VOGU-3710 file (C-alpha; in Angstrom, 3 decimals, decimal comma):
1> xxxxxxxxxx> 22,351/31,409/16,934  23,254/29,229/14,291  19,771/28,279/13,146  19,253/32,582/12,403  22,857/32,423/10,221  21,314/29,200/8,271  18,061/31,384/7,611  19,990/34,285/6,548  22,854/32,763/4,607  20,528/30,079/2,740
11> xxxxxxxxxx> 19,877/30,580/-1,021  16,134/31,098/-0,048  16,804/33,987/2,410  15,307/36,715/0,183  12,626/34,253/-1,090  11,610/34,202/2,730  11,419/37,726/2,993  9,045/38,103/-0,007  7,012/35,185/0,653  7,566/33,415/-2,645
21> xxxxxxxxxx> 6,498/30,153/-1,883  2,771/30,144/-2,285  1,356/28,365/0,942  4,248/28,619/3,265  3,864/31,407/5,646  6,848/33,251/7,218  6,456/31,381/10,226  6,406/28,063/8,228  9,477/28,715/6,100  11,387/29,598/9,370
31> xxxxxxxxxx> 10,592/26,239/10,922  11,438/24,534/7,807  14,887/26,256/7,444  15,699/25,842/11,159  14,337/22,227/11,730  13,596/20,120/8,366  10,185/19,635/7,045  7,963/18,507/9,615  6,231/16,286/7,081  9,159/14,218/6,567
41> xxxxxxxxxx> 12,292/13,408/7,734  14,361/15,652/5,507  17,176/17,780/7,323  18,103/21,141/6,867  20,299/20,626/3,619  17,219/18,469/1,707  14,808/21,151/2,806  16,685/24,213/1,245  17,270/21,814/-1,912  13,480/21,435/-2,220
51> xxxxxxxxxx> 12,519/24,977/-1,609  15,087/25,879/-4,031  13,488/23,664/-6,505  10,290/25,389/-5,685  11,806/28,736/-6,543  12,885/27,719/-10,014  9,581/26,216/-10,861  7,668/29,031/-9,588  9,956/32,318/-10,944  8,239/32,286/-14,255
61> xxxxxxxxxx> 5,078/33,435/-12,957  6,045/34,926/-9,525  7,834/38,331/-10,746  10,843/37,313/-8,892  14,199/35,538/-10,309  16,016/32,883/-8,733  17,900/34,725/-6,073  14,509/36,582/-5,095  15,140/40,179/-6,709  11,868/41,559/-8,015
71> xxxxxxxxxx> 11,402/41,567/-12,037  9,345/44,011/-13,962  5,848/43,141/-13,566  2,497/44,713/-13,331  0,862/42,348/-10,413  2,803/40,884/-7,311  0,848/37,521/-6,745  2,921/36,827/-3,660  3,126/39,898/-1,406  5,540/40,487/1,349
81> xxxxxxxxxx> 4,374/39,411/4,736  3,501/42,370/6,961  5,733/41,062/10,143  9,186/40,972/10,386  11,485/39,182/12,848  13,573/40,112/16,119  16,997/38,625/15,948  18,697/40,416/18,895  17,565/42,332/22,038  19,598/44,389/24,374
91> xxxxxxxxxx> 18,326/46,384/27,457  19,868/49,961/28,058  20,825/50,753/31,695  18,635/53,304/33,307  20,412/56,940/33,275  22,673/55,917/30,310  20,500/57,781/27,838  19,925/61,803/27,400  16,568/62,891/29,352  15,747/64,510/25,735
101> xxxxxxxxxx> 17,702/62,835/22,982  19,171/64,827/20,265  17,910/65,239/16,561  20,097/64,934/13,905  20,992/67,656/11,773  20,424/66,919/8,075  23,674/66,420/6,023  25,489/69,513/4,857  26,309/70,243/1,300  30,069/69,294/1,871
111> xxxxxxxxxx> 29,089/66,138/3,492  26,971/65,266/0,538  29,681/66,233/-1,573  31,942/63,904/0,320  29,395/60,944/-0,109  29,369/61,351/-3,646  33,127/61,679/-4,138  33,546/58,379/-1,958  31,612/56,422/-4,560  29,282/55,395/-2,139
121> xxxxxxxxxx> 26,600/56,618/-4,743  27,291/55,405/-8,213  26,955/57,834/-11,455  26,066/56,425/-14,266  28,055/56,269/-17,315  29,122/58,767/-19,874  26,013/57,767/-22,352  23,716/58,214/-19,375  24,889/61,276/-18,372  24,580/62,868/-22,079
131> xxxxxxxxxx> 21,138/61,572/-22,164  20,559/63,062/-18,889  21,747/66,519/-20,292  19,857/66,150/-23,226  16,732/65,754/-21,314  17,640/68,503/-19,031  18,051/71,071/-22,010  14,785/69,826/-23,086  12,914/70,631/-19,939  14,687/73,786/-19,693
141> xxxxxxxxxx> 13,400/74,490/-23,045  10,010/73,779/-22,500  9,933/75,796/-19,260  11,319/79,038/-21,531  8,535/77,926/-23,777  5,913/77,935/-20,734  7,147/81,362/-19,469  6,767/82,986/-22,617  3,372/81,804/-23,216  2,255/83,053/-19,564
151> xxxxxxxxxx> 4,081/86,294/-20,317  2,118/86,500/-23,725  -1,214/85,587/-21,995  -0,728/87,976/-19,173  0,048/90,461/-21,693  -3,206/90,075/-23,329  -5,351/89,750/-20,321  -3,765/92,990/-19,549  -5,149/94,719/-22,825  -8,617/92,824/-22,514
161> xxxxxxxxxx> -9,042/94,359/-19,125  -8,831/97,829/-20,257  -11,189/97,307/-23,045  -13,401/95,776/-20,662  -13,533/98,756/-18,576  -13,975/101,222/-21,408  -17,108/99,056/-22,592  -18,600/99,190/-19,124  -21,891/100,746/-17,811  -19,641/103,776/-16,361
171> xxxxxxxxxx> -19,305/106,746/-18,574  -16,273/107,484/-16,756  -14,394/106,322/-13,602  -15,130/109,613/-11,789  -18,817/108,637/-11,788  -17,920/105,190/-10,413  -15,861/106,693/-7,560  -18,647/109,523/-6,879  -21,270/106,502/-6,532  -19,329/104,382/-4,099
181> xxxxxxxxxx> -18,487/107,593/-2,025  -15,155/106,605/-1,366  -14,032/109,803/0,375  -16,213/108,790/3,351  -15,198/105,185/3,537  -13,068/105,459/6,687  -15,610/107,670/8,707  -17,430/105,379/10,720  -18,734/105,499/13,932  -15,888/105,267/16,534
191> xxxxxxxxxx> -18,280/104,263/19,145  -19,457/100,948/17,155  -17,351/97,831/18,237  -18,845/94,735/17,164  -16,014/92,233/17,066  -12,789/93,926/18,635  -11,152/96,767/20,546  -9,191/98,086/17,466  -7,242/97,524/15,102  -4,348/95,982/17,014
201> xxxxxxxxxx> -6,295/93,005/17,861  -6,604/92,185/14,006  -2,948/92,796/13,079  0,053/91,819/14,466  3,567/92,490/13,034  5,219/89,036/13,862  3,804/85,526/14,854  5,720/85,979/18,129  3,512/88,902/19,102  0,197/87,183/18,422
211> xxxxxxxxxx> -0,496/85,606/21,759  -2,724/83,132/20,378  -0,036/81,618/17,952  2,437/81,885/20,698  0,647/79,737/22,786  -0,344/77,167/20,256  3,429/76,981/19,563  4,393/76,493/23,142  1,884/73,812/23,444  3,042/72,011/20,343
221> xxxxxxxxxx> 6,368/72,354/21,327  5,727/70,882/24,837  3,803/68,187/23,488  6,813/67,021/21,200  9,348/67,374/24,353  6,998/65,424/26,247  7,185/62,683/23,556  10,660/62,569/23,416  11,797/62,814/27,126  13,034/59,732/28,723
231> xxxxxxxxxx> 12,264/59,809/32,595  14,330/58,211/34,967  12,447/55,288/35,914  11,531/54,550/32,362  13,389/51,360/30,563  14,900/51,208/26,899  15,163/48,025/25,053  17,001/47,928/21,791  16,028/45,393/19,069  17,551/44,447/15,855
241> xxxxxxxxxx> 14,587/43,818/13,604  14,102/42,860/9,795  10,697/44,079/8,791  9,792/43,238/5,209  12,651/44,556/3,464  13,606/47,104/5,900  16,332/46,454/8,444  16,070/48,411/11,694  17,038/49,360/15,389  13,850/49,933/17,117
251> xxxxxxxxxx> 14,255/51,439/20,726  11,321/50,796/22,434  10,373/52,782/26,042  8,747/50,627/28,694  6,829/53,099/31,160  6,631/51,580/34,611  3,283/51,705/36,414  1,543/51,310/39,571  -1,277/49,193/38,376  1,067/46,467/36,882
261> xxxxxxxxxx> 0,060/47,711/33,445  3,115/48,723/31,700  2,888/51,015/28,642  5,463/50,279/26,226  6,018/51,967/22,692  8,705/52,604/20,018  10,325/55,625/21,119  12,563/55,934/17,916  14,008/53,764/15,289  16,969/53,651/13,320
271> xxxxxxxxxx> 17,163/52,418/9,686  20,111/50,101/8,958  21,527/48,785/5,563  21,995/44,988/6,584  20,350/42,105/7,921  21,044/42,201/11,391  22,054/39,490/13,375  23,475/40,555/16,932  23,840/43,645/19,187  26,095/44,764/21,802
281> xxxxxxxxxx> 25,370/47,760/24,078  28,377/49,910/25,161  29,037/53,247/26,892  32,562/53,769/25,713  32,750/57,656/25,433  33,387/57,896/21,937  32,293/61,813/21,757  33,876/62,666/24,808  32,725/63,052/28,530  32,333/60,324/30,980
291> xxxxxxxxxx> 30,095/57,940/28,983  28,075/56,909/26,161  24,986/55,497/24,903  25,853/53,311/21,818  25,225/50,009/20,165  27,046/47,913/18,274  25,488/45,970/15,294  26,845/42,881/13,729  25,139/41,695/10,238  25,759/39,987/7,431
301> xxxxxxxxxx> 28,397/42,198/6,161  31,756/41,906/7,592  31,817/45,617/8,917  30,653/46,331/12,471  28,333/49,408/13,105  28,312/51,570/16,020  25,418/53,863/16,642  24,691/56,600/18,938  21,403/56,023/20,646  21,116/59,425/21,797
311> xxxxxxxxxx> 20,473/60,816/18,216  17,286/60,603/16,759  16,815/60,217/12,893  20,566/59,357/12,343  21,307/58,569/8,837  24,678/57,096/9,141  26,853/55,087/12,171  28,974/57,281/14,322  31,862/54,620/13,643  32,277/51,337/11,586
321> xxxxxxxxxx> 34,645/48,703/12,157  36,592/46,947/9,393  34,485/46,271/6,323  34,855/46,622/2,753  37,087/49,028/1,052  35,156/51,616/-1,283  35,877/51,043/-4,665  36,222/54,508/-6,453  36,671/53,078/-9,957  34,193/51,243/-11,623
331> xxxxxxxxxx> 35,174/47,739/-13,157  34,712/46,732/-16,794  31,896/44,873/-17,979  32,372/41,075/-17,807  35,255/41,772/-14,884  34,389/40,764/-11,569  35,421/43,473/-8,937  38,128/42,011/-6,445  36,850/42,682/-2,837  39,253/44,324/-0,513
341> xxxxxxxxxx> 39,006/44,871/3,051  39,861/47,391/5,609  42,747/46,536/7,663  41,681/44,156/10,336  38,523/43,385/9,078  36,519/40,198/9,449  35,735/39,072/6,173  32,536/37,424/6,334  29,214/37,814/8,818  29,527/39,119/12,099
351> xxxxxxxxxx> 27,672/36,637/14,258  28,441/37,483/17,969  29,371/40,533/19,871  30,475/41,078/23,395  31,402/44,488/25,216  33,734/44,559/28,015  32,189/46,342/30,918  35,540/46,536/32,779  37,893/48,146/29,856  35,260/50,106/27,978
361> xxxxxxxxxx> 36,679/50,546/24,922  37,109/46,997/24,301  34,506/45,114/22,245  34,903/41,222/21,165  33,483/39,766/17,887  32,747/36,629/16,500  32,427/35,833/12,811  31,636/33,215/10,091  35,222/33,755/8,680  36,447/31,456/12,052
371> xxxxxxxxxx> 37,794/34,321/13,597  37,645/36,096/16,863  38,574/39,639/16,860  38,909/42,325/19,807  38,617/46,009/19,020  39,774/49,118/20,420  36,456/51,121/19,815  37,845/54,180/20,984  40,802/53,880/18,374  38,665/52,397/15,883
381> xxxxxxxxxx> 40,835/49,302/15,197  41,299/45,775/15,742  44,266/44,825/18,131  43,680/41,204/18,280  42,798/38,531/15,995  42,766/34,842/16,971  41,913/31,672/14,869  41,657/28,733/17,335  38,402/27,893/15,654  38,031/25,299/12,509
391> xxxxxxxxxx> 34,655/26,423/11,597  32,210/29,514/11,915  32,352/31,350/15,617  28,955/31,850/16,750  29,112/33,538/20,271  31,700/35,431/22,509  31,284/36,281/26,148  33,627/38,204/28,563  33,959/36,989/32,260  32,125/39,019/34,661
401> xxxxxxxxxx> 34,803/38,730/37,420  37,933/38,479/35,275  37,315/40,640/32,576  40,616/39,669/30,418  39,164/36,130/30,069  36,932/35,562/26,905  34,841/32,643/25,679  33,913/31,382/22,071  31,836/29,124/20,921  31,867/27,631/17,350
411> xxxxxxxxxx> 30,145/25,451/14,786  33,103/23,148/15,123  31,637/21,842/18,335  33,919/23,484/20,639  34,164/26,297/23,440  37,617/27,867/23,924  38,447/30,297/26,780  41,628/32,346/26,006  42,971/35,352/28,052  43,472/38,446/26,006
421> xxxxxxxxxx> 46,481/39,659/27,415  48,250/36,210/25,956  46,192/35,508/22,760  48,796/33,332/21,438  48,213/30,619/24,119  46,123/27,821/22,838  43,738/28,340/25,900  41,398/25,965/27,147  38,920/23,810/25,255  35,522/22,102/25,777
431> xxxxxxxxxx> 33,987/19,521/23,151  30,121/19,776/23,142  27,926/17,771/20,837  26,479/20,406/18,209  26,623/23,853/17,050  26,864/26,171/19,750  24,099/28,458/19,827  24,816/31,127/22,545  27,075/31,038/25,582  26,789/32,909/29,121
441> xxxxxxxxxx> 28,952/33,250/32,026  27,413/33,057/35,449  27,348/36,588/36,826  27,478/35,056/40,324  30,422/32,782/40,010  33,596/33,499/38,021  34,281/29,562/37,564  31,121/28,539/35,720  29,631/29,168/32,543  26,590/27,576/30,255
451> xxxxxxxxxx> 26,391/26,838/26,488  23,170/26,091/24,868  23,450/23,955/21,440  21,601/23,213/18,431  20,408/19,923/19,646  18,436/21,778/22,474  20,561/20,716/24,961  22,262/23,102/27,697  25,356/22,180/29,215  27,287/23,858/32,198
461> xxxxxxxxxx> 31,005/23,727/32,963  33,282/24,493/35,815  36,524/26,234/34,237  38,295/24,820/37,487  38,378/21,383/35,923  39,605/22,440/32,486  42,887/21,375/31,015  44,722/23,017/28,219  45,393/19,339/26,679  43,105/19,175/23,748
471> xxxxxxxxxx> 43,414/15,497/23,844  41,646/15,334/27,130  37,834/15,631/27,705  36,418/18,068/30,314  33,074/16,630/31,296  29,984/19,051/32,049  28,801/19,846/35,703  25,234/19,232/34,036  23,529/18,398/30,803  19,878/19,606/30,399
481> xxxxxxxxxx> 17,490/18,463/27,855  16,017/21,878/27,666  14,003/21,948/24,241  12,924/19,747/21,456  14,389/22,246/18,923  17,773/24,684/18,754  18,176/26,344/22,214  18,986/29,541/20,377  19,201/31,790/23,269  19,972/32,054/27,050
491> xxxxxxxxxx> 20,266/34,623/29,810  21,370/34,480/33,538  19,206/36,667/35,900  21,535/39,508/37,452  20,059/39,256/40,841  18,939/35,807/41,868  21,734/33,091/41,828  21,031/30,133/39,876  17,960/31,379/37,697  18,542/30,988/33,972
501> xxxxxxxxxx> 16,253/31,711/31,038  16,292/29,647/27,818  14,768/30,238/24,489  14,114/27,987/21,420  12,740/27,668/17,934  10,183/25,503/19,302  8,719/28,770/20,446  9,122/28,107/24,167  11,042/30,012/27,001  11,778/28,215/30,045
511> xxxxxxxxxx> 13,005/29,173/33,397  15,454/27,225/35,463  16,914/26,596/38,749  20,271/25,339/38,368  20,933/25,058/42,036  23,420/22,308/43,095  24,147/21,798/39,199  20,553/19,801/39,194  18,598/22,037/37,198  14,943/21,969/37,225
521> xxxxxxxxxx> 12,358/23,717/35,198  10,317/26,286/37,355  8,068/27,918/34,733  7,601/27,794/30,615  5,738/29,632/28,342  4,806/30,347/24,923  5,430/34,022/24,522  3,630/34,152/21,083  6,822/35,216/19,492  7,220/32,652/16,937
531> xxxxxxxxxx> 10,729/30,665/16,904  12,629/32,572/19,748  15,828/34,003/18,770  16,603/36,166/21,647  15,830/36,808/25,843  17,422/39,002/28,063  16,871/39,707/31,460  17,229/43,527/32,442  19,724/44,518/35,230  17,405/47,698/36,465
541> xxxxxxxxxx> 14,448/45,268/36,871  15,788/41,950/37,016  12,922/39,993/36,753  11,653/41,379/33,632  12,511/39,290/30,623  12,251/40,634/27,038  11,782/38,182/24,327  12,178/38,441/20,304  11,796/36,033/17,742  10,479/35,213/14,154
551> xxxxxxxxxx> 7,181/36,820/14,580  8,760/40,376/15,068  6,969/41,225/18,168  8,869/42,236/21,218  7,157/40,682/24,243  8,265/41,514/28,185  7,580/38,722/30,662  7,294/39,663/34,257  8,671/36,584/35,682  7,992/37,141/39,037
561> xxxxxxxxxx> 4,237/37,412/38,264  4,743/33,407/38,030  3,719/31,577/41,416  6,608/29,143/41,315  9,496/31,630/40,481  7,744/34,135/43,284  7,941/31,404/45,721  11,627/30,031/44,874  13,259/33,528/43,916  10,889/36,032/45,364
571> xxx> 13,026/37,209/48,400  15,578/38,625/45,543  12,771/40,972/44,324
//
């Protein structure tokens, strides 16, 4: 999604997340950034320049500095918006998840010490440490004084109690006990049983022996287990979401229903550190066994994080591909720290990911550093780096029928097809008229793919007409003017041939019949998701289409409920 990357990389990105420009809602800012100001003929660059000028003029009173970071202030006049945005969506195949996911154990003492040693958590300088030591000594001294005072008070209280007893109305303790008749206190009528059948009903040596407590614990455990359980017919959808200042992976559970009123809710979520741009589900068995349930996340950082979806409350990914080297020594003030990257890493944002279903340990990535990389996830390293584009690479996709063949689309207005077995080959290139937003192979044909562009058009190509001569022009099989704004996302239906879904920053989702390379729109809908960034058909329920966008609300459209879709493709349902 070229437009989404522009939002994330623009100098007003943090401003957008904090809603600093008074009078512009989150949705309006997204609109302006992606498409220019609707009230003028200004383009993206001019809009950004004007918005930055607004920032400079407002920062003195807004509580934020130029780049959107908070400054100390008593009042925040521009609160952050309550809704976020969904950047990417992926369905989890049925049966891939554990019936009851595991709950992550808290980090051990050794793991915490390792984190501290790694330099991830920075420790203040010597001056700060000395101040902290002094503060700790002062606190300790205060606590000692408090203990001494408490002991003195208790001692005094004890002495005063004795004095009180002596001065009481009883001449002597023996007279007091005689009046209470303590010798006969326990001699009650054994036949009188008002509320119990004996002492055993009142006291149990442990909670496990108390049937009331035991039943209650069992009920709580069964309810918790029921909440976590994933039934065989449940569907899971993973959303990469940015909400206010928090980045999340949300795992939605969609329960089927006989009356067409499915229940959908967030089953669990994972907090991630960076602004997510793309995700890819994969089942490479990273932890042993025959399969796994993982999601790869590309973000504004050069690292690719792999998260285990079968673990709830995870605090760190199970694997990180590439990224920056950890700096263990702090640089002196005034000196810029040089950035070092891990071997084989990208050096800029990761914009696209694609998992290879045939070779399950293989993951392809596209980056703003103009590179395409092929990773061995099981080994945790980059095997192949390709540099056949001259601008940011937005999307990658593996061929369903020839799994060694990889497509990549770029901001350089080109799509390139290469064979992963011979990466040094120049490959086959197609020129397009605008920045590539997304691309997809036709799952029903090994020869065809479609690409969506920032100018709102969709183009289809047949690779049999391709040539390795970059000077020759390969004409598209069809050109479809699908949307008035950027066509940010596309998804082929896995069951019905020629059924394609498209989504756009014009807020519309459309369904197309591509039969005979003569596309026709059969349904369109405004899902109320804002600017649409991601659409995806389910493989298990092929006519369910998940939709996410700038309003941060996941929508699921049962496309078969549309009359035109049902008439044309209902025989596949």
